[in-house]
N, C-alpha and C positions, 0 to 999 in steps of 0.2 A: 502493501499500499504505499508505503513511503520510500524514495530511494536517496541515497544522499552520496557524496563524493568518496573514490576510496575507497567502495564497497561496504560503506556502511548504511545503515536502513535506521531510520527514528520517526517519532512523532509524537503530539500531544495529543491526549483524549481530554476532551472537557464534556464536564455533562451535568444534567440538571436535575434527572429523573430517577433519583433515587439511586440504587446500588448498583446503578447500569453498567458504569465504569469496570466494576469487579467482574462482573460479569462479562461483558465484553472483553476483559484482558483473559480472564480463564479461559473461555472458548477458543480465543485465538491460541493460546500456547496448546489448549488441548488437541489442534487441527495442526499444529507444528508438531507437536509429540507423536501424533497417529503417523505422520508420515517420514518418522525417524529422522528427522532433521534438526532435534534439538537435544544437546548432550547436558548443558547445565544451563539454569537459569537461576538468576538473584532477584527476588522481590523484596523490597523494602517499603514497609509501610509504619503507619501509627500503630503503638502498642494495642490500641483499642481495635483494629482491623485484624490481628493476626489469625483469630478465630473463625472469623468469616471468608478471608483467603482460605484456611484450608477447608472450610466446608465447601466453598465453590469448586476447589481446584479437586475435590473429589468426585464432584457430578461432573464436571466438562474436562477434564485431563486427569483422570484414573489410572495411567498407566505409567504415570510419573512418580517417582519414591518422594514424598514431602519431606522436608529435614526442617525444622523448627528452630532456630536459634535465638533464646530469649531467657533468662535466669533457668529456668529446668530445662532447657531445650538440651541438644546434642552440643558437643564440644565443636568448633570449626574443625578440629585437627581430623577428626572422622569423617571430614567430606570423602565419598569414593573417587577416586580416579577415573573411574568408567561409566559407563551407562548402564543403567537398573532397567532388568525385564527387557533389554532391548531398545528401550526410549530413553530415560533419561530421568535426571532427579531436578527438585526445583527447591531451592535455600529461602526460608522466608525470615526476614529478619527486621530489627527497628534501626531509625535513623542514627539512635545514639549509639548504639551496637557498632555501626559502621566507624562513626565518629572515632570513637574509643578505639578500633581495630582496624585501621585503615590500612595500614600494610598488609594484612591477611588477605582483605577483599581485592585488592589493587592488585595484589600477586598473581591472583588465579584468573584465569581465561574461561570468561563466561559467553554462552553463545548468545544471551537475552538478558537485559539487564530493565526490569521494573519499576517506576517510582509510584508510588500511590502515594496521596495526597502530595504532590509533587512542588506544591508551594513551602515547601520548608526548604528547599533549594533556591528561596528566591533572593537570599544574600548573597551577589555575587562573590565578598570576601569571606563568608564565613566557611568556619573547618569542614562542615558538612558538606557544603555545598562543593569545595574544592576536593575535596574524598570522591565523592560522586562522579565528577569531570575525569577523575584518575582512574576510575575503575575500567579494565581492559574488557571492551566488548563491541562488537561490529553492530550489534541491534542495541536501540535504546526507545522505551516507552516512558513518557512521563503523563501520569493521568491527576488533572484536577479540574475541579470546578470554578476555581479561582486562580487562574494565571497572572492576573495584574490584581492587585490588590492596596497598591498604594502610589506607583507610578511605574512609568514603562521598562525602567532598569529591570525589573522584578521578572517581566516577561523578555529582556534579553537572557536572563539567567538561566530559565527554563529552557530558551530555545538555544541556546550554548550546551546544554546537557545534548540534547537531542540531534542536533546539528551544529557542529563546533565549527565557528566561522561565519555561519552565514549571514549574521546580523554584525559583521566584524568585531573591532575590538569595542570595548565598553566606551573608552572616551569617544571614539568615531561615533559610536550609535547616540549618547547624548547629544554631541555635537549637532549632526547632521540630521535626526530625526527626534527624539526626546523632548529636547527644551523649545523646538519649533513648535512641535504641537501641544505644549503645556502651554505654551505665550497666547495661543490662538483660542487659548479656551476660557482668558477670562474675559471678563464683562466689558474691560476698557481696552479690550485689543482694536487696533487699528483693521481696515477693512483688508490691506494685505497682509497683515498676520493673520488674519481668518483664512484668507484663501491658501497661505502659506502652508499652514497648519493642515488644510482640508487634504491639499495635495502630498502632501508627505504621509498623512495617516490613510490615505487612497494606496502609495506605493508601500509602505510597510505591510497593509494588510494583503497586497498582493504578494510580498515575499514570504508572508507565514502562513497564506491559506495551504498549500498543497502541504504542508505536514501538520497540519491541524483538523482535527474530525471533532466539532464543536456540536454536539446536541443540547440544544434547549426546547423547554416542553414546547413552545409556540409552533416548534417547527416539526412536529410529530402529530402525525394524524389523530392517535388513538390518544391524544390529550385533550382533543374536543371532547371526548365522552366523559373525562375526568370532572369530577365536582369544582365548582368554583372559587377562588380564593379572593379576600378583600385583607385590606391590609391598610390602618389607619395611624396614624400618630397622634398620641394624647398627650398636649401639653400640660404638663401639673405645673401649680405653684407651689411655691416654697411656703414652708409654714411659719408661722411665726419664730418659732424655734431656729428654723434652719436659716431663715433670711439676717436673725442675728449675728449667727455664727459666719455665714458666709461675707456679711459684710466686714467682721470684725476680722475675718482673716485676709482680707483684700486691704484693710489698710495695716495690715503686721508687715516688720520688718522682712521677713520671709517673702511677700509679693513683691515689696519695692526691692529687693536685692535683684530678684528674677528679673524684672523688667529694667534695671540696669545694668543688667547683662554679666554680673557676679555672683549668679549662683544659678544651678541647674535648673531646668524648667519642669523636669517629670514630677519632683515632689511634691510642688506648689499644686500643679493640675490633680495630682490625685486626690488632695486633700481637698478641692473643691468637688470633684464627684463624688468622695465620700460624703460631703455635707449633700451634697442633692441626693443620692440614695437614701442615706436616713442619718439624722445626727449623732445616732449612737455610735455609730462608726467613726466620728471624729471628737468625741467625748462621752464620759458616762452619764446615763440620763439623770442622776442625782442633780440639784440644784448647785450645789458648791463647784462640782466640776464643770456646769454650763457657764457660771459666772466668771470662773477664771479664766476659759477658753476666750470668752467677750472681752473680757478686760485685756488680756495679754495677745487673745488671737492666734493663740496654738494651745496644745496640751500635751504635755510629757507622754508618749506613745507607751513607754511602761507604766503609768499609772493606768490605761485602758483597760476594764475587764476582757479578759481574752475570750470565756466562756459567758457568753450573752444569753445561754440558756440556764445561767442560773441565778436570772436577776432575781431580786425580791419580789413576791406576786402582786404587791402593791405598787410597783415602779413598772412590772411587766406586763401588766394585766391588758386585755385588748384594746378598751377604748383609748389608755394612754399609748400605748405603743402604736397605734394607728395615727392617731393625731399630732404625734412630733413629727410626721412624714406627711408631706404631699400627697409622692408617689403610693405608699403604701395607703392613705386614706382611698385613692382611685382604686386600687386593687381590691380594696376591701369591698366594692361596690361592685366589681365585674366579677368573682369568684362565686361568692353565693347565689347570684343571678345564674351561672355558666352551672352550677350545679343542680339548679332547679331547673333547669332546659335540659338534662342529661347530656351534656358536652363534657370532654376531659381536654386539660389542659396541659401544656409546656411550659414554665417560666424557666428563663433564661437569665444570667446575671454572672456577671465578671468575677465578683468575688464572693468566696466561701461564708465570709463572716455575714454578708447581706444575705445569703441562703439561709443563715441561723436563723435571722430576725425573721425572715418571711416564715420559715419553719415553725419558728414558736407560735403566730399566727394562724397557721395550719392546724398545729397542736390542739391551741382554744378552741378551733371549729369543731374537732376532731373528725377532718376529713382524711382518708387515706392515701397516702402518696407516697412516692418512690424518691430516690434522690440518689443522684450519678456525679460524682466531682473527680477531682484529681486525688483525692484518697481513697477512691472505690476501687478496688483490688480489681488489678487488670482481667485473671480469668473469670470474673463473677459476671464483667459488665457485659457481655452478651446475653447470659442468663437472665439477668435483670430486665433487659429491654426487652426480652421474648416474653417476659412474665409480665410484662407491663401490657404489652400488646395484646395479650390472649386473656388477661385478667380485670372483666370490667369494674370491678370491685373498686380498682387503682383510679380515685379522682384527677390525678395528675402526676408529674413528674417534677421535681427540683433538680437542673444542670446548670452547671457552670459552662459558661460559652465557649470555652476554648476544649473541654473534656466532651462535652454530650452533644456540641454542635459540630462535629465534623464527622461523615461518613455513616452513622446510625440511621436506623429506619424506625421511626418512631410513629406510624401512622396509626396505632391505637388514639391518639390523642387529634382534635380538628379544632383546639383553639392553643395561640401560642402568644405567649407574653414576653415580649424584649424589653428586661426592668432597666437596662441602661444602655448606651450606644458606645460602639468600640469604634476608636480611632481609623481602625481596617473597615471599611463598609462591606468588603467579603466577609468577614467573620460574622457578621450579622447577617448576611444573606445565606451562609451556611446554616446558622440554627434556625433561620425561617424555615427551611426547606426540608427539616428534618419529617414533617408531618405533611407535607404537600407532595406525596409521591406516588408512584404507583404503588395502588393497593389500598389508596384511602378512597373511602366509600361516601364519604359527609362532605359539605363546605367546609372550607377552611378558614379562618378570619385571623389575623395578625395585628397584634395592638403592640406599637413600641411606646414606653413609657420615657418622654423626655420634658427635664425640667425647664420650663419657659424661660427666657432672658439670661440663662447661666451658661456655664462652660460647656452644658450636653447640647443646649443649642447651636452652639459656634460649632462641637464636634458632628452634630448631624447635616450641618450644612456643608461642612468640608467632606462630608462621605457623600452627598451629591456629586461633588465636585469631581472625588476620584471616581467616582461610578461613570460618569460623562468621559471623564478620560481615558477609562478602560474602555466604553462603548465606541470611542471615535476609531478604535483600531479594531477591535473584535465584531462590531455591529455596525451601525451608521457612523459614518466620519463627520458628518451634519449632527452636530447635538447641540441642545438648547444650553446657552451659556449665562447663567444666574450669578453666578458669584465672583467677586473679584480678590486679588492677593487681600491679607489682611496685617495688618500691624500686631507685632506680637502683644503690644498693651491690650488691643482688644478682648483678648482672652480673658483679663483679668476686668473686667467690668461687669456690673450687673444692673438689668434694665429695671424701671419699677414696676413695683406690681399693678397690671391691668386689672384686676379683680377677676372673680371668677365667672363663668357662666352664669351657673347659678343666681349670683347676685346680679345679673344684668351686664356683666362685660361682653364687649362685643366679638370675642373668640378671636381676634387677630393679633399674632406674635410676630418676632420680627422674623423669621421666616416666610409668614405671611404675606407680608409688607415687602418682604423683598420679590415674592413670585406676585408681586398685584393683586393680591387677595387669589391668586389661583390657586386649587388644591382645596383652599378653608372650605371646612365641611360647617354647614347651618342645617342641622335635622330637624327644624320645622319648615325650613324651603325648598329643601332636596331629599326627601322621604327615599327610604331606600326601595329597590323594587319587591315585591311580594315574596320571590325564593328567600330571600333575608331577612324575615320579619325578625326572628331571633338575634340578628346582629342588629336590626333598629331598634329593638327593645334595649339590647346591651348597650345601645350611646345614648338612648335615651335614660338610661340609669346611670350612666356615667356623668349626664348632662349636671343630674341634681347632686354631684360631690362639689363638696365647698374647695378642692383640690385641683379641681379641673381648670385648665386657661383656655383650654382652646383644641381643635377638633381638626388634623391636616389629613388629606387623602395622599399618601404615599405612591399611589400609581400616578400621579399627576408629574412627577419630577423624575420618573422610571420609561414615560411613553412620549417619545417625541413627537411635536407634533411644528415643528420649525419648518416652514415653507422655504423651498430653495430660494436663495438670494440672487440678487444679479450682480454682479462683479466687472470689473472693466476688463476688456478682451485681453489686454497687455497683462494685467496681472494674473489673469490665467496662464496666461503662455510663459511667465515670468513664473512662477509658483512649479509648472511643468518642468521648467529647465533646470530649478533649484532641486527638485525632488529626484530628478536622471543623476545629478553630479552628485548626490546624498549617498545613491545606491554604488557609485563609483568609488567614493571615500571609504565605503566600507567595505568594498572588496579589494582595495589597495591595504586596507589597515591591517589584514589577516594574509598577506601575500607569501608570507613565512610560515604559517601557522603548524604546529607539529601535533600528531597524533596523541590521543590520552594526555595531551599536556592542557590544564584550564587557560583557555585564552585570557589575553591579558587583559586588565580590567583598570589599570591605570593606580595599581596600589602594588606595595614591596611585597603583597601576597602573592601574587602572580606573575610575579619578575622570572623568564624564565631559568634564571642560573638557580632558582629555589628547587629544580628538580633537574638539575645535572646537567644542563646546556650551558654553553658560555655565555658570559656576561656581553651583552651587546654593546656597540660601537656604533655611533654616528657617522657616514658616511655623507661624500656629496652624492648620491644617487637618490633614484624615484623612490625605492622603498623605505631610505631612511626616515622619510618624510611620517612615515606610518599613519596614524588615524588625524595627524597634525595637516595633511596635505588639503590641497585645494582652500587655503585660506583666502585666496584671491577671490574666488568665487562667494565666500561667505560674507568678505567685506562688502562684494557688490550686493548681495543678497539684504544685508543691512541698510544698505545706502535706500535698495528699493522701498523698505519698512518705512524710512523715513521720507522719502519724496514721492510714494505713491507708486514706484514704478517706474517713474522718467528720471533716469541716471545715463551718465557716458560711462563707457566700458573702460576700466583702468588701462594706463599708459603700460608698455613692455618693462619702463623701470619700476613702477609702482608693483608691478607684479611680481618681480625679481626680490624686491625688499619684504612683500609678503611672504614670499618662499623662505626668504633669511629670517624673518620673525617666524614664522613656523617651525623651522630648525632651533631657536631658540628657544622657543617656547617648549619643545619637546624635550631636548636636552635638559634643560633644567629641571622640568618635571619628573626626568625620571632620574636622574644622577644629582641633584641638587650640589651643586659643582663649586669648588670656591672657583677667585677671580682668574687662578693661576692655569687652572682646568679649562676655564670659558677660554682663555688665550691660545692655549694649546690647541682646544678642540676647532678654534675659529680661526688659528692662524693665517687661512688663505684668504681672507678679506683684506681686501686690499686698502693702501693706507690714504685713499682718498673717502673711503666708505667707513674709518672706522668712527666718526663722529655721529654717521648715522647706527653705526651700530651700536655704540653707547646707548644713544637714544631709544632705539629698538629696547633694548636690553631693560634699562631702566623702567620703560611705559608698562613692561609684565612681570616685573621681579622685583625682589626687595633683599638686601643683605641682612643676614640675622645668625650672629655666632661665627660669620666669617665665611656663610655659606649663602647661594641664592637660592630664593626659594621663590614662587610664584606666588603672586598677589593673591 
């Protein structure tokens, strides 16, 4: 199906329809095994999926000997050196095992290597990514429902595994494609930038399509017979307690240092997200702890009660527990109604401690729930899933997004709560698809709980932007452009409380204002259709909650309604030319690519000398420019962006200086040289050009501790 250079074959399978990826790969392996063309197969997957792989291989490839390498599995040294029963063997293991025992796996010659949930290698410089790319095999298969999660660099990393060099080196790819496509997605992009982004996205899609098998529900006829799915965002208000904590933390020294750039961002953002979920994650529920936080803007983490289930009964009683959090108040309105209607629910959350709080509410209601998180024994996870699907006495399942949101089939539920958003939109997308899969017999409703006006709403807005970026390449390159680049300070702001829908609030949040009221749900003016009466009743019930600030239809931002815009013919021709030159730049950047060696990513981790090859030296040749070639065309493109496409071609002299600048940047980027190193490397520069050389060097680099570094 996929043919590569040097007799290598590989591809990416992307699937939204349940466990289809595993079935497809298992059946494919079974066909090859039956034809006696396979000797050894390596399957790398998350621990949660190992048992499912064993089951599917037993059905589709019964002739293969199955070897599990995971804790109690067989040791690698016992791998057979010959085929089993005339066919072959398949080794199943986890990414962590490969990372820890890289040499063992890379020294073995495999007939086929399969990566399940291949987004695990999305970081091109991570140890596990480099280990997988060093595995010796002519055939590779990467399986992922989310090949792009945050940016196009992740797509490059996956493709560099299945087809090394197809997308060039990472610096060349980012310069020629990723940056251009990203700039064209901002709401303040110029017409020329939009056209360039569109053309580059089209070219990139053509580059990857022959090696990408992507099945979406909308592309399959059988999906038309599946039950429907609706998805709403419930914007929740901060409770008085939450707002006091949130405002106090925004005024703290911690946030001041982050905004000034003297402290890391992660800890401050995490604290804001905890406050949005439930104030008990930020400070204990007693008044002394609360007043201390408000006064100081923080609480010592060591003083927090780690076991939230052991709180005093008067403090942890249902009413008090619910009223402290706007989200939990909304959730407490939804769950009893769904229980009454006979629905079953999945609740996903980022933190186990938040699941502890929700579990306490469920225990007070005496509902039967299962739980699946990182502490759940790997061997019992599939059994727990099967039990939930078959036993209707379970009202629901509590899951952490990272553990329960990937690969599992939870069609026993038909209602999903995403309690908090993830920075990565595909993490939430994976979680919401656990129930809407083949085998689901009822309509599915997804509710996302987002705290209005806070860091969570800004995370949701960035999710929309990242999804549009992904769709530019994988779906329609012309996507609605809603959001522009944001300043760091914007993350640490809090919008005024607009009041609850129950008390007469208009239900319009910052997201609704950005979309100009598009997608904002008014249950009185826009009643749902008759088949969704249950959901209609649920929304009306939620509207009566004091914790609700508004409802937003998530489908509005996922269904593109942008019509083709008119562009100047000159812009379109210029965009086509730039896109073609971008392909040439990618090809030149990997002219000397070696097999089973990770492609250069611009970092020390992937320098060729690390894997035993000699250190690269710059020479005056075409190949020496590597990913920095065609700088003159890049400058021409930039001129086109500013002038709307009307510009003069650069002179021969300026092209020579552009090439010299490209060499300087490439040499400084790779070797961080001293001044003596630079003089020796560029001694061929004539005396008449020394002043120009010095000016070019200082325009792109600075001296730091005796070495030149790129600005």
